[in-house]
N, C-alpha and C positions, 0 to 999 in steps of 0.2 A: 706818468700821464702814459706817456705814446707804448707803453707795453698793458698799460690795461686797454687802450684803445684797441688794441690788437685780438687781446682774449676778447674782448667786446665783436669784433667780425666772427669769431672762428663757434660753429655750430657748437653745439653742447655735444659731448660725448656720448652715444647713444648706444644702448645695448643691440647687439647685430640680428637679435631675432625684430628689433623695432621695424628691419629692412622688409620682414614679412608681414603682410596685411593683413587682417582675420577679418573672415567675411562667414555668415552665418548661413548652413545650409540648412533645408529642414529637409526632412529624414523620417515618414511615418508619424509625424508631428513632437517629436525631439531635434530643440535645437543644439545643430553640431559645427564644432568650429575647426573649420579645415588653413593650411595657407595655403596664397592661395601662389601660382604659378611665377616661378624665377624668383622667389624665396630663398632667405634663408636657408642650409638644410637640405633634407630629400624633397625631391617632389609631393606634391601636397596628394591628395588620394581626385578623383576624378570624379563628375558627375555619377550619383550612385552608388560610390565604393564605401558609403556608411549607411547603417542601419543598427537604429538607437534598438531592436529588438532583433537586434541577430546575433550571432556571436561571439562573443567578444575576449582577443586573447589581445594578454598585456602587450602595452607601447612604450609607459613607461612608472611611475611610482606612483607610491599613497601622496596628494600631498599636492600633486605636479601641477602646473601651471599651465594654461589655454596655446600660448605661445611655443611654449618649450614642447608641447606635444604635436604641435602644427609643425615646428622645426625638426620635426622626425618624420613626418609625414603621414603623422597618423589622426583616426578620427578622434574628438573629443566632447564628450555629453554630461556637462554641467548640471544636466537635472538629472542624474542617474539616481531613482531612489538611495535610501541607508535604513528604510525597515520595509517589510511587507506585514501586510496584515492591519490589527488592532492593534495587537498585546506589547507593543513596543519587542516586535524578536527584530535583531538584527540582519542585515542583507550588506556584503559584499560585492562587489562589480565591480571590475576594472571601467573609470571615467578617462583613460585613456586604451584608446583599444586598438589594435594596427586592422585597414580598411576590410570589413566583411561585406561588402553588398557587391563585389562582383558577380556576373552572369558565370549558371553551367548550365551548358546544356547537352543534350542528348538528342540524338536520329532515329527514328526507328528505321531499321533497314530490312528492305525486300518486303517490308508490309509483313501482318503476319500469317499464321499457319493456321490449321487446324491441331488443336493438344492431341497428347498423344491417348489421352482416356478419351480422345474425341465430346469430350464435354467442354469446349473453353476455344479458347487463341492461345497461341504465343507467339511470342517473337526476339528480335536482335537485338538492342540498343547501342550505337556506337557515341563515343562524345563527340562532337562538334566544339571546336575551340579549343584553348587552351586550358580550361578551365580555373581554380580561384586558389587562394589562402590554401598555398602552397605550407607555409606551416603548420597544418593541419592534417601533411602528408599525401604522399602520389593521388592522385584519379585513378580509377579503375576504370580504364576506357571501356571497355563490350562489359555489356550486359546483359540476363535473358531476362526478359518479363513472361509472365501467363497470368491468362488471365481469363477465368471458369465461373461457372453455375453451379455453383453447390445446394441451392434453392431456388426456386422461385423468389425465394428471398432474401436470399446471403447469397453477394459478390466477394470471390476471391479475388485478389491483385497481388499476385506476388514480383519484385523486383529482385533480381539478387546474381550472384554468377554460383557458377561451379565451387564447389568445397568449402563454402562458407561455412559458419556455425548455425543450423537450425533449431528451435525446440524438438526436438522428437515428440511425435502426437502421441507415442504410447503411453503416454501419465496422463491423456487426457482420460476423463471416462465416461467415452459421449456416448449419446443415446444410439440407440440403433435411426440411422436418419442415409439413407441414400440419398445422392445426386438426381438431379432431377431435369430433363426435356424442357419441360411443361414452359409455360410462357413465362417469361419475366415478368417478374415485378420493376425493374430496375432500366434504365440507358446508360449505357459506356461510349462515350463520344470520346475522341481524341483527334493532336494533329502529330502527324508523320514527323514536321521538326519545324521546329523544334517538338518533342515528343510532348507532349503534354493530354490532362484526358481532365474528363470531371464523368461523375454521378447522380443519375436523376433520379428520382421515377419515374416509369414510364405512364403515370397516370397523369404527370403534372404536366405544367404550364411552361415545364421545359427551367422552371429553378435548381440551379444546381446543390446537392446534400456533399457534393470535395469536390472543388474545382482547383487546380496548380495550375490554370493559364494565368501568366503574368509570374507566376513564382520562377526559384531553379530548383536543379535536380542534381544536387551535391553527390556523389558514390566515391570514397574512399576508404581504403582497406576498417579504418579505423574512426571514421565518422562518417554520417550519411544525414543525407538533409533533405525533407521535403513539405511542401506548407497548401494548405487550402483555404482559400478565403470562405470568409463568416460571412453572415448578416450580425450589425449589432445591435437586434433588436432578439437575437439567438439565447436562448439561455445554457451554459452548459453545465455537466457534469460528471462525475467521476474519475479518473485520475488518479486514485489512491495511492498509499495509506499516508493521510497525514490529520491530523489535527487543524482542525480550519474552526481562527480566529474570528471570523465576517461571511459564517453560516455558509449553505447547504453551494450556495450556485459557485461554480466557479470563480476565482480571480481573474480578470481581464486586464492586468496592467501590465505585461512584459516582461515579469520575475518568471523566470524557468521555475517548474514544477520540475523536480526530481524524480524519478523513479529510481530507489535502491536500496535494499532493506539494510536494515541498520538495526542498533541496540540503541533507541533515541528516547528519550521520556516522551506519552502523548501528552503527559504538562505542560512540555513546551513547546507551541504549536506554530504550523506556515512551515513546517518542515518534512522532509519525508521521514519518515518511520519504519515501520516493521514489516510489509510487505510491497508490493508492487500491484499494480490492478491497471495497464496500459490500454484499457475499454474508455471511451471519451461518449458520452450520450448528447444527443444536440437535439433540445426543444426547440421548433420552432415558433413565429409568434399564433400560430393559428392553430397551435399547440399538436402537431405532427410532430412526431420523433423519431431522429431516427440514430444508426452506434455506428464507432467507428473501432473496431478492433485492433491494434496493430501487436502483431503474434509475436514477441521478439522481448528476449530475457536480460538482452544489454544495459550496463547505465545508460540512461535517455535525461533528456529534460524534453519539457514539451513547453513552449510559448504560446503564450493567449494574450492578443490585445483586442482590440475591439471589432477588429475589420481580419486577423488570422490566428488559425491557429498551424504550428510548426513543430516538426519533429524535429530531434535531433538525437540520433544513434550511436553507439559507440562499439557498432560490431555487427554480427548478423547480418541479416536480410531485412528489407520492408513487408512483409510478409501483412497483411490487409484484408480483413473482411468488412465489408460494409454491411451493412445493416437493416435493413428497410423499414423497419417498424411496421404501420405508419403509427403506432401505440407504446408508451415506456412498458409496456407492459409485452407489446410483440416484440420491440427490442430487446428485454430477454428472457423470451420465448429461444431466438433467435443464437441470441449469445450464448446461451443456454448447451444450444444445439451442437458450439461447435467445443466450449469448454466441461463439460458437465452440469447435470443438474445438481439444484442443494440437493443437498445427504437429506435422506427422511433419517433423524435421531430415532432412540430410542422412548419409548414414553415416558418412563422416569427422571430424562436427563431433560425433559423441560421445567420438571419442579424446580423447588431454591437448593444452593449446593452454598454450599460456602467452607473457608481457606484463609491462612494467614501464614504468613514469613515469620515463624519466632515460635510457632508450638513447640516445647524444648522438648516433651516427653509422651507413652502411651498416657500415664494418666491423662493428661493435660487436654489430651483428645478423649477422653469419658468426660470431663468437666466441662464442654464447649458441648456434646451431645447433652448431657445436663442443663444447662443452660436454655440452649432450645425448645427440649422437651417441658423442663417449670414455668416457662412462658407461654409452653400454647403454640410455638411458631414451628411450623410443619417446615422440619429440613430432611428434605430427599434425600443426597450425596453431602457426605463428607469426602476434601479436595484437600489433599500431605503436599505441604511442601517439603522443601529440601532436607529439612531440618531432620527427619525418619530416615536420612541414609547414616553414611559413617563419612563423616568431616566431606559432605558432601559428593561421596563415590556412587556412582546409577546403581542399580543393583546392587546396594546392599542398606542390611539396620544397622543401627549404631546404635550407641553404652545403653541412650536409654529405652529402644524400643528393643526390647530383645524379643525375641521368636512370639516365645509363650504368650506377651503381655498384649501380641500386635494380633494372635490368634484367640486371644480373650475376648480385642477390641471388634473384633474381624466377625464375632459368633455374638455381639451384642449389632453392632448396624444390621446383622444378615433376619436377627430374629427382630427385630423392630423397625423390617424393610425398606433398611436403606441400603446405599451404594457407598463404594470409597475406591476411590478416585488418585492413584498419587502420579506425582512429576517425576519426568526426567530429564534428563538436557543431554546435548548429545557427544557432549565432549569426555573425552574417557580420562583416566588421570593416569600418568606413570608413573606405573609402581609395580615392580616387579612382585612377584605373587600375587597378584589382584587380581583375578578368573578373565576380567573383562578386556584388562588389559593384555595378556600372556595370549587368548586365546586373538587376540586382533591383529596380535603381530603377529603369530603362526601364521596366521589365518592370509592376512596380507588385506586384511581390509580399509586399511585408513589412508586419506587422501596426502600428496606426495606435494612436498616443499620445491623448488624449482632446481635444486642443486638434485635431485629424487629420493629422497628420505623420507619420513612420517611428518609431516607436515607438526611442528612443535609453537603453542600456542600458550593462553594460559587463561584460567577460566574458576569458578571457585574453590575444586580441591588440589590446585597451583597448577604446576606445564600437565599440559594435556595435547593428546589427538583429534582429530574429529575422523568420525566416521566415511567412508564411501559410495552413500547411497543412490549414488549411480552402479554399482556395481553390484550386480546380481547376489552374490556371497556375502556382504554386507545384509541384504536380508537375512539370509539363513541365518547370519549369524547374529543379530539384531530380533531374531525370533527366541532363539535361544536365549538368548539371555533373559528375557522378557519372560519366558517358561521359565528359568530358574526361579523368579519370584512368584512367577502364578504358581508353581505346585503347590508355595507352599500358604500364599493370603489369594484369594480367590479374585482377586480387583475386578473391578467392573468397567472399569476406561481406564485412557489413558490422558496426563497433562504433558505436554511437549513445549520447552522452553526455553529459551537461548536462540530459537537456533535457526537466528539471520545468514550464520550465525555470528555470536558473541567474543570475541575476545579481549581480553584486556589487554593482551599488547599489538604490536605496528612494523612490522618486517616482512622482508621476503623468506627471509631465514632465520629464525630463533630457534635458541640449546637450553637444553635443559643441564643443567648440575644438581640436578636434586637437594635443593636447599630450598625450593620454594615452598614455604608451609599452603597449609588451605587459606585463605581470606576473601573478605566480600569488599575490599573498598576499593578495587576495577583497576590498581596498581597492579601494572605491570614490573616484573621481580626479575623478569629473561634478558638473555643478552641476545639482539637483533641487530640484522644489519639491514639493510633495503640498499634497490640499486642494483645492478647487473655486474660492475665492475667491482662493489665491493663483496657483491655476494659471491665471486670467482675468486676472491681475494681471502674470503672468511671462510667461504663452505668447505673448498679442497677440490672443485671441480670446474678445474679451465678448462670445459668442452663447453658448457651453456650454449646453445644457441639461440635460445630466445629474444629474439629482436628487441633492443632498449625498450623501444615505445610501447614494451607490455608491461617495462617496471613505471614509466611517465608517461605517459595517452598523453596523446595530441591537445584531445579536448579536453576541459573537467566538468564535468554536469556541478549542477548547483548544488553538491551534497552539500545538506548540514547550510543554505544559505549562503556557505560563505566557501564552495567549490575546496571540501575537503578532500585529500588524496583518497580515492574509492578501499584504499586496504588500510585504512584510519580504521584499528580495533574491531576488525574481523581478520576472515583467513587471505592470505595473503591474495592477490588477483592473480599473478601466477602461479602460483597451487597448480596441480591438474587433476583430473581423476583417471580411472584406472587405463582408460579407451583414453587418455588423452587428451580429451576435454576441458579447457586451460580455464577457472576458476572466474578468469577476465567474462569469460561468454555465460555460466549455468552459478554464478552466485545466487542472481535471487530463487532460483530453484531450488535452492539448498534446504528451506525452510516443506516444502511441499515435494522432496525426496523423501525425506523424515517421517512424512507424513502419508506416502504411501508405504512405506518402510512396515509402518507401525499399525498402518491398517491390515496390510497381509497379515502379520504377524498376532492381531488378537481375531481376526478371520478363522486363522487355524485353530488359535488355543478357545475360542467359546465360537466357532459357529453362530455367532450372535451377530445384530444389527450392533454395529461396534459405535462410542463416543469416542472421539477423541478432543481434545482443546490444544488448539495451537495457536504460539505465537505468532509466526514468520509465515507468510501467503504471498500466493501469485496466483494469478489468473486460474481456476481449477482448482483448488482447495478446497473454496467452499460445496464443493461434490466428494470432499470426505470426512470433513472433520470445520468445528466450531471454532472460532474467534473468540479472542476478548482486542477488547480500544489497548491493552497495556498500560504502563504508570502511569496514573492519572496521579493527582491531589486530592488531596479532601478540603476542596475549596468551591464557592456557587457554579466559576464559572467553567471547573470542566464536569459538574453531571450537564449544564447546558453545551458546555462543546461533544458530548459523548452522542450526540442527536443526529448529526450530520454527517460524522466518525459512520454510524451504525447503520444510516440510511445508505449512506456511500457505499461500504462493503457489501450494499445486498443490491447495487446498480452490480457491482463485482461479481454478483451469483455467491456470496458469501451471506446465503439466510440467517443462518445460526449464528447470530453474534452481538454481543453486548459489556457494558464496560464495569471495571467494579464498584458494586453499588456501595456507593458512604466514600468511596474514593481509596487510594493502594497509599499513597505517601502522605504524609503531616495527620492530624488528628484532628475527624470529624467530630462539630456540635451537635449534638440529640434534634433541634430543630433541621441541620443537615441531613443528616442520615434519615428523620422520619420523611424527608420529604423524598431522595434520594431510594429511598427504601418504596414508596409511592410512585419513584421514573423506573426505577429499575424491575416493579412488576411485572412491568408489561415492557420488558427490552425481549427479543426473543429468546436471548438467553441467558440466566440471571443468578450472578454469583456478587454474594459477600466477601467480597478478600479483600486485607489489608497489611500491611508492614509496620504503621507506627501506632504505638497504643495499645486500645480495646473498643476494638466498632463491632462489635456481633450486635444484633438487632436487638438482644436481650437484654444489652448493658444499660438500657434508657428505658424509663419506664411507657416515656410517650410512645417512644421510637417502637416498642413492642405490641402498644396499640396498635401504633398504625400497619406493622409489616401483618399482625395479625388477621386486620380489613385489607391490605390491597392481597397478602396471598391470602386467605380465605376468596377473592376474587379470581385472582389465576390460576389456583384450584376450581374453581367452578366453571372456569372458560376454555379447559384442559379439552377438549374436547372438541373446542374449536379451535384453538392456539394450533392441536396436533392435525386434523384438518386443513387450516393454513399452511400447517408444513407441508403435509400431503399435494395440495395444490403448488406448493412451488417445488416439489422435488418432481411432479409431472409435466408442468409450465413451466419453470423458471421463476414465476412471477416472488419478487422477495416477502417474507412473514411481515416487517416492520415497513413499510412503503410512505416517500414522499406524498405529501396529499397532492400532484400533479399527478402523480402514476394511475388514481382513480379519478381525478377532473381535470384532464389532460390540456380542457379549453378556458380553462377560466385560467387566465395570468396572475391574480394573484397569489396561487397556491405557487405558484415556480420555484420564491425563496423563502419558505416558512420553515425553520429547522429548527423549532420547539413544540412543534407537535407532526403528530406522524397517523398513518392507518396502520391499524394491527389488524392484518391479512383485511378483508375490500368491504367489512360493517363496521366494525371500533374506530375511532376518530378518540387520540389518546391527548386532549391540550393539562396537562399537568404546573403546578406550580415551581418555578426554579428558579426563582430570586427571593435573598429573603427578607422575614421580617412581613410579610406577605400574606393577604391568608382571599387576593383574589386572580385571575388570570382574563386577559384581554384574546380570546379566541378566535378565530377563525374560523366559520360553519359555510362551506360550499352548499349550492344549488340544492335544497330537500327540505326534506322536514327531519328532524332529529329531537335522540328521547336521553336524556341522561339515564344513565343504566344504574343508578342508583334510585334515585327517587320517583322518575319517569317523567320527570320537566318537561315539556314540550319545547322545542326550537323552530318556530318557525321563519326557510327561509326559504320558502318554495318561490316564491317569486325572483328571488336572486342568493348568492354568495353574501355574508354577512360576520362584521365585526360586532364579539358581543362579549361583556365581563360576566364571567363565571365566580362566584364566589364559591373558594374552598377554604373550608377552618385544617386543624392542623390533623381532622383522618381526611384525607384528601377524596373524592368524587373526580376520578379522572375523562373519564372513558363518556365517550357516548356514542351511541344505537342509530346508525340512519333509518329513516322508514323503508322499507321495501324491501328491504335486503333479507338475504335465508335468511329463519328463522336462528337466533342461536341456540347450539347444545351445549346445553349443559350439566356437567354432575354432578351428581347427588349428593357424596358426600365428597370433606377432605380431611387427608391424613391425618391426624392429630388434633385436628378439632370440631368443635362442636354445629355442628349447622341446621 
């Protein structure tokens, strides 16, 4: 009994962590758990050190408990989301992370002086204090700042340091706009210590459009951070490219939006895909709009909350352009002054195009032409996927596409007034005796890996190299390769694909043993190594000087919503261009650089306005090429999701944009394909493209009926559509526009993503739900006319919702009263009007 009594008097054995009390600290609306001072383990984070929406560096492990995280002196957020959007897309972020809210400030040393060009101010920023988050690298102590007037409506502000990577401005096809010393329509207000700044309109009541007061400025070699406050009532757009499951307006849930080009199916939403468009449009409650352009090609996250926008960039400089608007169309005018006006396409490219992954012979091409012709569906352009090649090798013809038969095909389509656009991928098969490979090696035009050898990866034909389109000699070589095809087959344009660039393999150095066959399963068959030590041990180069932090960057963007390594399934970020530029800096430009080389080649060969269709894009790509939204599924939601993607492409200056009509993967039903034909007839770029099964419009009688009707409408409207493209090319305004572009003061229009304006006079409101024959559409203030029946819908007293009945033969467009007269074509090719 005595021993029992002693046991009862003893305190129970507690885990050491129980000495650490748990307290809740509010930070930007999230509950964070930290360990009180005096507890077991590392000191607890101080006040303000834990930012739920700040950059998170892992401090624990998956499933760590809050008290264990606290005992490590780290921040814990038990409310970290695990899904993004509304389509069950998983999101991964550490719940236990290193303190991330520490201050980082700079002072303006010596004030501003006149800029060298006489059109602005320049100064020096010096770090004050000790900086923050050393795990992200050392701070840059001294910075330069330039603030200059581009036009009265465009303010340029650049923060950087000598020798840092900047996008070469020569890639942009900018219109002739000279700097102006006239009265600026903006105010630039700043504080010298600590340095903060705010941008406002000159005629405003002082409301800031961009305001860094109360935020931190972090500038490290491989991590830069800057933030602005933003009203909760503002509507934000842009920052593509991604398929959105939540509509047109950007989410403001604190989950980072990654900008990093990658080959990722558009059918999987809410993740970064083929293009990077670092332009943010901000529309305020009164309908006024402005834009924030960050001209930077490095991997980045942009984090949007209800009250803040934060840019996190992994290199380069903070090269901002503030676009004063004050209307959405004015913002696009100003944006395209910097990055180039949208391309003016050739008239024929506005007609219907058709392609498929899987047409296996030249004879099959004739069958498709017969199918469209027999169904009286006007087909303007035949687009060829890679099956025409010899085992997916560029600039070749396969056994079932002999030159004689291809010439017969070309003679036929030319006689019928049609066009031919074949595909090219950038990767070049490593095979001796293959002329593009042999000449590319001889002319030294391929990108190099970190060991100094041509970078090796894998794609359709097997082991490959990638042309260095930053090298002028590569453009000359590319032109000669295209000419080798053009001399035999007078192509009318080119489709360039897989140019993120896509790669089956992941590795800083890979090698080819000449046994990798052509395959399309995306399985890497090469030997590859990653990491500085592994490369030096394997590649035989012991003099690699590239810092380890470029093999494993200190900050991981939210690539694929799971912080995937940015070298994953692409050319390694440690590879480099002919001038020493790392892919780490220029990866997002690769597709655009290929577009420029292709545009140069076609101009020399054809001396006409060219047609180029590119998958990978950056800001400015729209000045050279059309773009499609990538690999969608043949599903109803994919059709709906295509609209916000196309509209956001327009906000990025890519007006000539569309999606694969009827979907690319899976098999469409006749109902879905019919409805999608009606939607796609009012895309700026219209192409039926697919891989699984057969879904050309003529495959179903019901779809043929719909296609004939809606394409007849499109062809009748070609003069109007062509005029809309001319306006876009002249002023920058999109061809397919969100409703708020035309009606910015109507707040109801701000998140309508299933209707759009085609030009300035047509409102498109299609059926996009299965087994539905009516659509609830919004009609902004005005008088509207049904394009087909002439029925009047009176919204003159104010915007209104109304149901529009739509049979299987659709009637999607409405015309606004008092708009300019719509020009019509007199006849439609292949159809009786």
